[in-house]
C-alpha positions in Angstrom: 111.4 101.2 129.2 108.9 103.8 130.2 107.7 104.5 126.7 104.1 104.7 127.6 101.5 102.2 126.3 100.1 104.2 123.4 101.1 107.3 121.7 98.8 109.5 119.4 98.9 112.5 117.1 96.6 114.7 115.4 94.7 113.5 112.3 95.9 114.8 109.1 93.7 116.8 106.8 91.3 115.0 104.6 92.1 114.7 100.9 91.7 112.4 98.0 93.8 109.5 99.1 93.0 107.0 101.7 93.8 106.5 105.4 92.5 104.1 107.9 89.4 104.7 110.1 90.0 106.1 113.4 88.7 104.1 116.6 86.1 105.9 118.6 85.4 108.7 116.1 82.0 107.4 115.4 81.2 106.9 119.1 82.0 110.4 120.3 78.5 111.7 119.5 76.6 108.9 121.0 76.1 110.4 124.4 74.0 113.1 123.0 71.9 110.8 120.9 70.3 109.1 123.9 66.7 109.2 124.9 65.9 112.5 126.7 63.7 110.6 129.1 66.6 108.5 130.3 69.6 110.7 130.9 72.0 109.3 133.5 74.4 111.5 135.4 76.8 108.6 135.4 77.6 109.1 131.7 80.7 111.2 130.9 82.6 111.6 127.6 86.4 112.2 127.6 88.2 113.0 124.4 91.0 110.5 123.8 94.2 111.6 122.1 93.6 111.5 118.4 95.3 108.5 116.6 97.8 109.1 113.8 98.2 106.6 111.1 99.9 108.0 108.1 100.1 111.0 105.8 97.5 109.7 103.4 94.2 111.0 104.5 90.9 109.4 103.5 87.3 110.6 103.9 85.4 107.7 105.7 82.1 108.4 107.1 81.7 108.0 110.8 79.4 105.2 112.1 77.6 104.3 115.3 78.9 101.3 117.2 75.2 100.3 117.7 72.9 99.6 115.0 69.9 101.4 116.4 68.5 103.2 119.4 67.2 99.9 121.0 70.6 98.4 121.1 72.1 101.5 122.5 69.4 101.6 125.1 70.3 98.1 126.2 74.0 98.8 126.2 73.5 101.8 128.5 71.4 99.6 130.9 74.1 96.9 130.8 77.0 99.4 131.6 75.0 101.3 134.2 74.2 98.1 136.1 77.8 96.9 136.0 79.3 100.1 137.2 76.8 100.4 140.1 77.6 96.8 140.9 81.2 97.4 141.0 80.8 100.5 143.1 78.7 98.5 145.5 81.5 95.9 145.9 84.0 98.7 146.4 81.8 100.1 149.2 81.2 96.6 150.7 85.0 96.0 151.0 85.4 99.4 152.7 87.7 100.7 149.9 86.0 104.1 149.9 86.7 106.8 152.5 86.3 110.0 150.7 82.7 111.1 150.7 82.9 113.8 148.0 83.0 111.2 145.2 85.5 113.3 143.3 88.4 111.1 144.0 87.3 107.5 144.7 85.1 105.4 142.7 84.7 103.1 139.6 85.0 103.9 135.8 83.7 101.6 133.1 84.3 102.2 129.4 81.4 102.2 127.1 83.5 103.2 123.9 86.9 104.6 123.4 87.0 107.9 125.3 83.5 107.4 126.7 83.2 106.3 130.3 80.5 105.7 132.8 81.3 106.8 136.4 80.1 106.0 139.7 79.8 108.3 141.7 78.8 110.5 138.8 81.0 113.5 139.9 84.1 111.2 139.6 83.6 111.8 135.6 85.3 115.2 135.9 88.1 114.1 138.1 91.9 113.9 137.2 91.6 110.2 137.9 88.9 109.8 135.0 91.1 112.0 132.7 94.2 109.7 133.5 92.2 106.5 132.9 90.9 107.9 129.6 94.4 108.7 128.6 95.7 105.2 129.6 92.6 103.8 127.7 91.6 101.1 130.3 88.4 99.2 130.1 87.4 99.6 133.6 89.2 100.9 136.8 88.7 101.2 140.6 90.4 102.9 143.5 91.2 101.1 146.6 91.7 103.2 149.8 92.5 101.1 152.9 94.7 101.5 156.0 97.0 98.9 154.8 97.9 100.7 151.7 98.3 104.0 153.3 100.6 102.6 156.1 102.7 100.7 153.7 103.2 103.9 151.5 104.1 105.9 154.6 106.7 103.2 155.7 108.4 103.4 152.3 108.3 106.9 151.1 111.2 106.5 148.5 110.0 103.1 147.1 109.5 102.9 143.3 107.4 99.6 143.7 105.6 97.4 146.2 106.9 93.8 146.5 104.3 91.0 146.9 104.7 87.6 148.3 104.9 85.8 144.9 107.9 87.7 143.7 105.9 90.2 141.8 106.1 94.0 142.1 103.4 96.7 141.6 104.6 100.2 140.5 104.3 103.3 142.6 103.6 106.6 140.8 104.0 110.0 142.5 100.6 111.4 141.5 97.6 110.4 139.6 98.6 112.6 136.7 101.5 110.1 136.0 98.9 107.3 135.4 98.8 107.8 131.6 102.6 106.8 131.5 102.2 103.8 133.9 103.1 100.2 132.8 99.6 99.4 131.7 100.0 95.7 131.6 100.7 95.5 135.4 96.9 96.3 135.8 97.7 98.2 139.0 99.4 101.1 140.4 99.9 102.7 143.9 99.6 106.6 144.0 101.9 108.0 146.6 100.5 111.5 146.9 96.8 110.2 147.5 97.7 106.9 149.3 95.6 105.0 146.8 95.8 101.8 144.9 94.2 102.0 141.4 93.3 98.7 139.7 92.2 98.3 136.2 91.2 95.3 134.0 90.1 94.2 130.6 87.2 92.4 132.1 84.9 94.2 134.5 84.1 90.8 136.3 87.7 90.3 137.3 88.3 93.8 138.6 87.3 93.2 142.3 89.1 89.9 142.3 92.3 91.5 141.1 92.0 94.3 143.9 91.3 91.8 146.6 94.3 89.7 145.5 96.7 92.7 145.7 95.4 93.9 149.1 95.5 90.2 150.5 99.2 89.7 149.3 100.1 93.2 150.7 98.7 92.3 154.0 100.3 88.9 154.0 103.6 90.6 153.3 103.3 93.0 156.1 102.1 90.5 158.6 104.9 87.8 157.7 107.8 90.3 157.6 110.5 88.9 159.8 108.4 85.8 160.8 110.6 83.4 159.1 113.4 84.3 161.5 111.4 83.6 164.4 109.9 80.4 163.3 113.2 78.9 162.5 113.5 75.9 160.2 111.5 73.4 162.1 108.2 73.6 160.1 109.4 74.7 156.8 112.9 74.5 155.3 114.5 77.3 153.1 114.3 77.1 149.4 118.0 77.1 148.6 119.6 77.4 145.2 123.3 77.2 144.7 124.6 79.7 142.2 128.2 80.9 141.5 128.5 84.6 141.9 130.9 86.9 140.0 133.1 88.6 142.5 133.5 91.7 140.5 130.1 92.3 139.0 128.1 90.6 141.8 125.9 88.9 139.2 125.2 85.2 138.8 127.9 83.5 136.7 126.6 81.8 133.6 126.0 78.1 133.9 128.7 76.0 132.6 127.0 73.9 129.8 128.7 70.8 128.5 128.7 69.8 124.8 127.2 66.4 124.4 128.9 64.3 121.9 126.2 61.5 121.5 125.0 63.2 118.2 128.6 63.0 117.0 128.7 59.3 117.6 125.3 58.6 116.1 126.3 60.6 112.9 129.5 58.7 112.7 127.6 55.4 112.9 125.3 56.8 110.2 128.1 57.6 107.9 129.5 54.1 108.4 126.2 52.6 107.7 126.0 54.6 104.3 129.5 53.6 103.5 128.6 49.9 104.1 125.6 50.1 102.0 127.7 51.8 99.2 130.3 49.0 99.6 127.8 46.4 99.1 126.7 48.1 95.8 130.4 48.2 94.8 130.8 44.6 95.5 127.9 43.8 93.0 129.6 45.9 90.4 132.9 44.2 90.9 131.5 40.7 90.8 129.7 41.5 87.6 132.8 43.1 86.1 134.9 40.0 86.9 132.3 37.8 85.2 131.6 39.5 81.9 134.5 42.0 81.8 132.1 44.9 80.9 133.5 47.9 82.5 130.7 50.3 81.1 128.6 49.6 84.2 131.2 51.4 86.3 129.5 54.5 85.1 127.0 54.0 87.7 129.6 55.1 90.3 128.6 58.6 89.2 125.3 58.1 91.0 127.0 57.6 94.4 126.8 61.3 95.5 123.0 61.3 94.6 122.6 58.1 96.6 124.3 59.5 99.6 122.1 62.6 99.5 119.0 60.5 99.2 119.7 57.8 101.8 121.6 59.9 104.4 118.3 60.7 106.3 117.1 57.1 106.0 120.3 55.7 107.6 120.1 58.5 110.3 116.6 57.3 111.2 117.7 53.7 111.7 120.6 54.7 113.9 118.5 57.3 115.8 115.6 54.8 116.5 118.0 52.2 117.8 119.5 54.7 120.1 116.2 55.9 121.4 115.4 52.2 122.3 118.9 51.1 123.7 120.8 54.5 124.3 120.9 56.9 127.1 118.1 59.5 127.6 119.6 61.4 130.7 120.6 64.2 128.2 116.9 65.1 127.8 116.7 66.1 131.6 119.8 68.3 131.8 121.2 71.5 130.2 123.8 71.5 127.5 125.2 74.0 125.0 122.4 73.8 122.6 119.6 72.4 124.9 117.9 73.6 127.9 115.8 71.2 129.9 115.6 73.4 133.1 115.1 77.2 133.4 118.1 79.3 134.4 118.4 81.2 137.6 116.4 84.4 137.2 117.9 87.7 136.9 117.9 89.8 140.2 118.6 93.1 138.7 116.1 96.0 139.3 116.2 96.8 135.6 115.2 94.0 133.2 115.6 93.9 129.5 112.7 95.1 127.3 111.0 92.5 125.2 109.2 93.2 122.0 106.7 90.6 120.9 106.6 90.8 117.0 103.6 89.2 115.3 103.1 89.3 111.5 99.4 88.9 110.6 97.4 88.9 107.4 93.7 88.4 107.0 93.1 86.3 109.9 89.9 86.6 111.8 90.0 89.1 114.7 87.7 87.3 117.2 88.7 83.7 116.3 92.4 84.1 115.9 94.0 87.4 116.8 92.2 88.0 120.1 93.0 84.7 121.7 96.5 85.3 120.9 96.8 88.8 122.2 94.9 87.6 125.3 97.7 85.1 126.0 100.5 87.5 125.3 99.1 90.2 127.6 99.0 87.8 130.5 102.6 87.0 129.9 103.5 90.7 129.6 101.5 91.5 132.7 103.5 88.9 134.7 106.8 90.2 133.3 106.0 93.8 134.1 105.1 92.8 137.6 108.5 91.2 138.0 110.1 94.4 137.0 110.4 94.2 133.3 108.9 95.9 130.4 107.3 94.7 127.1 105.3 95.9 124.1 103.5 94.1 121.3 104.3 95.0 117.7 101.9 93.9 115.0 103.0 93.8 111.3 99.5 93.9 109.8 99.8 92.9 106.1 96.0 92.8 105.8 94.9 96.1 107.2 94.8 97.9 104.0 93.2 94.8 102.0 90.3 94.1 104.3 86.8 95.9 104.4 86.3 99.1 106.2 84.3 97.5 108.9 86.9 94.8 109.6 89.7 97.5 109.5 87.9 99.7 112.0 87.5 96.7 114.3 91.2 95.8 114.2 92.3 99.4 114.8 90.0 99.8 117.8 91.3 96.5 119.1 94.9 97.4 118.7 94.2 100.8 120.5 92.3 99.3 123.4 95.0 96.8 124.0 98.0 99.2 123.6 99.4 97.4 120.7 101.7 99.2 118.2 101.2 98.3 114.6 102.6 99.0 111.1 100.7 98.2 107.9 102.1 98.6 104.3 100.3 99.3 101.2 98.8 96.6 99.0 100.8 95.1 96.2 100.9 97.2 93.2 99.6 100.5 94.8 101.5 103.3 93.4 104.3 101.1 92.3 104.7 99.6 95.7 106.0 95.9 95.6 105.4 93.4 98.4 108.5 91.2 97.6 109.0 87.6 98.0 106.9 84.4 97.3 105.9 84.2 100.9 105.3 87.7 102.1 106.1 87.2 105.8 109.7 88.2 105.6 109.1 91.5 103.6 106.2 92.3 105.9 108.5 92.1 109.1 111.3 94.0 107.2 108.9 96.9 106.4 107.6 97.1 110.0 111.3 97.0 111.4 112.3 99.8 108.9 109.6 102.2 110.2 110.7 101.4 113.7 114.3 102.0 113.0 113.5 105.3 111.3 111.8 106.4 114.4 114.9 105.4 116.5 117.2 107.3 114.3 115.2 110.5 115.0 114.9 109.8 118.7 118.8 109.3 118.9 119.3 112.7 117.3 117.4 114.4 120.3 119.6 116.1 122.9 118.3 115.2 126.2 119.1 117.4 129.2 119.4 116.2 132.7 115.8 117.2 133.5 114.3 115.0 130.7 111.3 113.3 131.9 109.2 110.3 130.9 106.6 112.7 129.5 109.2 114.4 127.4 110.3 111.0 125.9 106.6 110.2 125.1 106.2 113.5 123.4 109.5 113.1 121.5 108.4 109.6 120.3 105.0 110.9 119.2 106.6 113.7 117.1 109.3 111.2 115.7 106.7 108.8 114.6 104.6 111.5 112.9 107.6 112.8 110.9 108.6 109.2 109.8 105.1 108.6 108.6 104.9 111.9 106.7 108.4 111.3 105.2 107.4 107.8 104.1 103.9 108.5 102.8 103.0 104.8 102.4 102.7 103.3 105.8 100.1 103.3 108.4 101.2 103.0 111.9 100.2 103.8 115.5 101.1 102.9 119.1 104.4 101.8 120.4 106.6 100.3 117.7 109.9 100.6 119.3 112.0 97.3 119.5 113.5 96.2 122.7 116.5 94.2 123.6 114.8 90.9 122.6 112.2 90.0 120.1 109.7 87.2 120.9 108.5 86.3 117.4 105.2 84.6 117.2 102.5 83.7 114.8 98.9 85.0 114.8 97.6 81.7 116.3 99.9 81.2 119.3 99.6 80.6 123.0 102.5 81.3 125.4 102.9 80.4 129.2 101.8 83.2 131.6 105.3 83.2 133.2 107.9 82.8 130.4 109.4 86.2 129.7 111.7 86.5 132.8 113.1 82.9 132.3 113.7 83.5 128.6 115.6 86.9 129.1 117.5 85.5 132.1 118.8 82.7 129.8 119.6 85.1 126.9 121.3 87.5 129.3 123.4 84.6 130.9 124.3 83.1 127.3 125.6 86.0 125.1 126.4 83.5 122.5 122.9 82.4 121.9 121.4 84.3 118.9 118.1 82.6 118.9 116.4 80.4 121.6 113.7 78.3 120.0 110.9 77.0 122.3 109.6 73.5 122.0 106.1 73.7 121.3 102.8 71.9 121.8 99.7 72.3 119.6 96.8 74.6 119.8 94.0 72.6 118.1 91.0 74.6 116.8 88.4 72.2 115.4 89.6 68.7 116.5 88.8 67.2 113.2 90.3 63.8 112.2 92.9 65.5 109.9 93.8 68.1 112.4 94.2 65.4 115.1 96.5 63.5 112.8 98.7 66.5 112.0 98.8 67.2 115.8 100.2 63.9 116.4 102.7 64.2 113.5 103.8 67.8 114.8 104.3 66.4 118.4 106.3 63.6 116.9 108.5 66.0 115.1 109.1 68.1 118.3 110.0 64.8 120.1 112.6 63.9 117.6 114.0 67.5 117.7 114.3 67.5 121.5 116.0 64.2 121.3 118.5 65.1 118.6 119.3 68.5 120.0 119.8 67.0 123.6 122.3 64.7 122.0 124.4 67.6 121.0 123.0 68.7 117.5 122.3 72.3 116.7 118.7 73.4 117.3 116.5 74.4 114.4 114.8 77.7 114.1 111.2 77.2 112.9 110.3 80.9 112.5 107.9 81.3 115.5 107.8 80.7 119.3 111.3 81.9 119.6 113.2 84.7 121.3 115.8 86.5 119.3 118.6 88.7 120.2 118.1 92.2 118.6 121.8 93.0 118.5 122.6 89.7 116.8 119.8 90.1 114.1 121.2 93.6 113.4 124.6 92.2 112.7 123.3 90.0 109.8 121.3 92.8 108.2 121.8 93.7 104.7 120.8 96.4 102.0 119.2 95.8 98.6 117.8 98.0 95.8 115.0 99.4 98.2 117.9 101.3 100.0 116.9 100.4 103.6 118.4 97.9 106.0 116.6 94.4 106.0 117.0 91.5 108.3 114.8 88.8 106.9 115.6 87.3 103.6 113.0 88.4 101.0 114.5 86.0 98.4 114.0 82.8 100.3 110.6 81.2 101.1 112.4 79.7 104.2 113.4 82.9 105.8 113.9 81.2 109.2 116.3 78.7 107.9 118.2 81.5 106.1 118.4 83.6 109.2 119.5 80.6 111.3 122.4 79.9 108.9 123.5 83.5 108.7 123.6 83.7 112.6 125.5 80.5 112.9 128.0 81.7 110.2 128.5 84.8 112.4 129.4 82.7 115.3 126.0 82.6 117.2 124.3 79.4 118.3 120.7 78.4 118.2 119.3 76.8 121.4 116.3 74.8 122.0 114.4 75.5 125.3 112.1 72.7 126.6 111.7 73.9 130.1 108.3 75.4 129.2 106.9 71.9 128.3 103.9 72.5 126.0 103.2 75.9 127.4 104.0 77.5 124.0 101.4 76.4 121.5 101.1 76.7 117.8 98.4 76.1 115.2 98.7 73.3 112.7 97.2 72.9 109.3 93.4 72.5 109.4 93.1 71.2 105.8 95.2 68.9 103.6 95.6 71.9 101.2 97.3 73.9 103.8 99.6 71.0 104.9 100.5 70.3 101.2 101.2 74.0 100.7 103.5 73.8 103.8 105.5 71.0 102.4 105.8 72.8 99.0 106.9 75.9 100.6 109.6 74.1 102.6 110.8 72.2 99.6 110.9 75.3 97.5 112.9 77.1 100.2 115.4 74.3 100.6 116.0 74.4 96.8 116.5 78.2 97.1 119.1 77.8 99.7 121.1 75.2 97.8 120.9 75.8 94.1 120.6 78.6 91.7 118.2 78.2 88.9 119.4 75.9 86.2 119.4 78.8 83.6 122.1 80.7 85.6 124.5 77.7 86.3 126.8 78.6 83.5 127.8 82.0 85.0 126.7 81.6 88.6 127.4 78.0 89.4 124.9 75.5 90.7 125.3 76.3 94.6 124.2 79.5 96.1 126.7 81.7 98.1 124.9 81.1 101.3 125.2 77.2 100.9 128.9 77.6 100.1 129.4 79.7 103.0 127.6 77.1 105.3 129.8 74.3 104.0 133.0 76.1 104.8 131.8 77.8 108.1 133.0 76.9 111.6 129.7 75.1 112.2 130.3 71.6 113.5 130.8 69.0 110.8 128.1 66.7 112.3 125.6 69.5 112.2 126.4 70.0 108.6 125.7 66.4 108.0 122.4 66.7 109.8 121.3 69.8 107.9 122.2 68.1 104.5 120.3 64.9 105.4 117.2 67.0 106.4 117.4 68.8 103.0 117.9 65.7 101.2 114.6 64.2 102.3 112.7 66.6 100.1 114.7 65.6 97.1 114.1 62.0 97.9 110.5 62.6 98.2 110.3 64.7 95.1 112.1 62.1 93.1 110.0 59.2 94.3 107.3 59.3 91.7 109.8 59.8 88.9 111.8 56.9 90.0 108.8 54.7 90.5 107.5 55.5 87.1 110.9 54.5 85.6 111.0 51.4 87.7 107.5 50.5 86.1 109.0 50.3 82.6 112.2 48.9 83.7 110.7 46.0 85.7 108.1 45.6 82.9 110.5 45.5 80.0 113.7 44.2 81.5 112.6 42.1 84.5 115.5 39.6 85.1 118.0 41.4 82.9 118.8 44.5 85.1 122.0 45.1 86.7 122.4 43.7 90.3 123.3 47.2 91.4 119.7 48.2 90.7 117.4 48.2 93.7 113.7 48.1 92.5 110.9 50.3 94.0 109.4 47.1 95.8 112.7 46.8 97.8 112.7 50.4 98.5 109.1 50.6 99.6 109.5 47.5 101.9 112.5 49.0 103.5 110.6 52.2 104.2 107.6 50.4 105.7 110.0 48.5 108.0 112.0 51.5 109.1 109.5 54.2 109.4 106.3 52.4 110.3 107.8 49.6 112.1 111.1 50.5 113.9 110.0 54.3 114.0 106.8 53.6 115.9 108.4 51.1 118.4 111.3 53.4 119.2 109.1 56.5 119.7 106.8 54.5 122.0 109.6 53.2 124.0 111.3 56.7 124.2 108.2 58.3 125.6 107.8 55.4 128.0 111.4 55.7 129.3 110.8 59.5 129.8 107.7 58.9 131.8 105.6 60.8 129.3 103.1 57.9 128.5 102.6 54.3 129.2 104.1 52.0 126.7 100.8 50.5 125.5 99.2 53.9 125.1 102.2 55.3 123.4 102.3 52.3 121.0 98.5 52.4 120.3 98.6 56.1 119.5 101.5 55.6 117.1 99.5 52.8 115.3 96.3 54.8 115.2 97.8 57.5 112.9 99.9 55.2 110.7 97.3 54.7 108.0 96.6 58.4 107.7 100.3 59.4 107.6 101.1 56.7 105.1 98.5 57.9 102.8 99.2 61.5 103.2 103.1 61.2 103.0 102.8 58.7 100.2 101.0 61.3 97.9 103.5 64.1 98.7 106.0 63.3 95.9 104.2 65.0 93.0 103.7 68.2 95.2 107.1 68.4 96.5 108.6 67.6 93.0 106.5 70.5 91.6 107.9 72.8 94.2 111.5 71.8 93.6 111.3 72.0 89.7 109.4 75.3 90.0 112.5 77.0 91.4 114.9 75.1 89.3 113.1 76.3 86.0 112.0 79.7 87.4 108.3 79.0 87.4 106.3 81.3 89.6 104.8 79.9 92.8 103.2 81.7 95.7 101.7 80.9 99.0 99.4 82.8 101.2 98.9 82.3 104.9 97.5 79.1 106.1 94.0 78.9 107.3 93.6 79.7 111.0 89.9 79.0 111.4 87.6 76.2 110.3 85.5 76.7 107.2 82.4 74.9 106.3 82.8 72.1 103.7 81.1 68.9 102.7 81.7 66.0 100.3 80.2 67.9 97.3 82.5 70.9 97.8 85.7 68.8 98.4 85.3 66.3 95.4 85.5 69.1 92.7 88.3 70.8 94.6 90.3 67.6 94.7 89.8 66.7 91.1 90.7 70.1 90.0 94.0 70.0 91.9 95.0 66.5 91.0 93.5 66.0 87.5 96.8 66.9 85.7 98.8 64.5 87.9 97.0 61.3 86.4 98.9 60.0 83.5 96.7 59.6 80.3 97.8 56.0 80.1 95.7 55.2 83.2 92.6 56.0 81.5 92.1 52.1 80.9 89.8 51.2 83.8 91.2 47.5 83.7 94.4 48.9 84.9 93.2 51.2 87.5 92.6 48.4 90.0 96.5 47.6 89.6 97.9 51.0 90.0 99.4 50.6 93.5 101.0 47.2 92.6 102.0 48.4 89.1 103.9 51.4 90.3 105.6 49.6 93.2 106.4 46.2 91.6 105.9 46.4 87.9 105.1 42.8 87.6 105.0 41.2 84.1 101.3 40.3 84.2 100.3 43.9 84.5 102.6 45.3 81.8 103.2 44.3 78.1 106.8 43.0 78.6 109.6 42.8 76.1 110.7 39.0 75.9 114.4 38.5 74.8 114.7 35.3 73.0 117.7 33.5 71.5 117.2 35.2 68.3 118.3 38.8 67.8 114.7 40.0 67.4 112.4 41.4 70.0 108.7 40.1 70.2 106.0 42.0 72.0 103.6 39.8 74.0 100.6 40.9 76.3 
């Protein structure tokens, strides 16, 4: 969109209140502190534009990047060796033709605004000033006859096409370099006939320049060669697309609605009805025998039974369909599922993509840097394809971390042209970070600042001679005014939101070439509000538990792909998804804070809430599987994080369905959102699927309660219970058969049929993790129940962000932590060590020899026996 990579303003006057440290300030005096016996003419210091963060100044003492003179001396040597090596490589490739050294050469950044130049006189050139404003790590000029010839052939071109379909920008003069698309990492300068290449890694600079020159030469040499060679050696790559006669654009693909999911849901409902019919039959037989109609009161439990057993029945039907049913739907595109990427847009103006990433206190080097590196590679590809993109960090931890960590983050954001917004900490000057899980309010705050900037920019009258430089200055002034008016936020960089938002987590990897396919599909499918990408797992520590959760996560995504390809609505998991910004704005709302919000701050599962609201507005959610496992997400590294994740999901589901019990008299039990969902135009089968998913949390949460009740019932009334009653042993046995037996077999066969794995390897992998998942999922009931009851009875629960990096631990650290967390779960009645050995069997079966039973004799008295 030509906004420029990074915009700055002047630092406000210092006062008593705090503002963040400013990158590069402590480094600007380093050049004069060097040893006088070793003064290099290669050194230069350029003053970068001053960053602007907020209207709350703070006096923070400047510090040197290097701890002492020795490290500074070694750093100078390192940079001088590298800049001379790069210049040597530049000369060896004959990329230098000007002997003055004032136009061509190499620049290498030592610190922000401080560069080392070779030849030394290059440090005062307009090229050096432009590179400092663009804030690149290293840059090199390439002067060759190929480049000059091509620019002379195409004097009116705005970019240079390469053989791989990418395009490199052409700028009129070197003074326009600060407003270049930075993530293209290259620009042709028409006036000087030069190619300027930059990179984040000095070791890759020469390789990047060679690649561009080679592709340009290949393009020139092969121009028209295809027509002469004919089709004998190489056939053309033909794609058949239907073109709209009026617009000239590719017509959207006709996507069928698969009905297999409808059939499977229908069979599921039949199975549930049959199981209920069997229970009714038992009641009818008992009533006919003893004439006691009181037991018909058990009919009131039928809705609860349906709610609990719906997912169980759906798993049975789904597993049988995976074994015996069709799988072709997993390889073709449909209304809610994309197995193949769409035809790419051919327009010269591609939509702008904003990558929004909420972060908290994650480590910079271990978590944020790898994510940004992956995103920048994708942004670079998209910009070379003709698009534009920016990265927007909603940093909720910037005002909470130490000064050193804060400075490092801000410098990193500045060096990588990342726009960011940081809000005050909770309780500071009355500011409230709303929500149990702060992600939604964090993103809302960042979008609020961005929208205020847009409002000020829309009020500007732009004449015909309005330039890109004018737009950059207008943005700079607008952001400055917004921060001064707000008085709470810290912000810098490009925080404008484009046509589409790619929302990611701080521990995410994305494919290098995914933006163009994503926006092409969104442009060709205007009814899609969110496109969720099927993801793989980005492992960090490869521990036993992380490996197990990785398998479980892949299992979940396999099930999601299968279900959605059958015709079900895709889920939105809150990350690795591209959102239509115009659709998100249609479901915005206002609350007591007085500004427009988009993500629900009153729900823990803000992603599920957003999905429901968009579908109620008529948009659909689509699952894209064409990227394979190119999108990667982090998983829980510890059992505590995984338990917290399940608790958060359970709490969020209860928020979506029910009001707290205290308010049922005047608000009713069900929330307005759930009532809207029930009566919306969403497909009935999709409603059944969503309700069955939600019911799993209530079934898991009720398991320990029903098992405990079963213990007493089977102990006291074994043999006298109603035939309608199904004891815990039968339930447990059914779960083992279906989930551990049928589920593992079905998953292995489906992966074999799809060609993902061999049958034996797939089955072995499933069995390998059965024991871990059985133990973990078997212990979830108390935690899920705690979360459900906490919302029902308005008990406060909060969750922080999950751990993204491995932490040191051992047996002696973990045992006290475990005992502290679960001590209140152990019933006092289990203190007798003789019964501790029988706990699993007691709770599941409740056999008589493990419990003092009530023996019913012929007399009307009850006798206790042990």
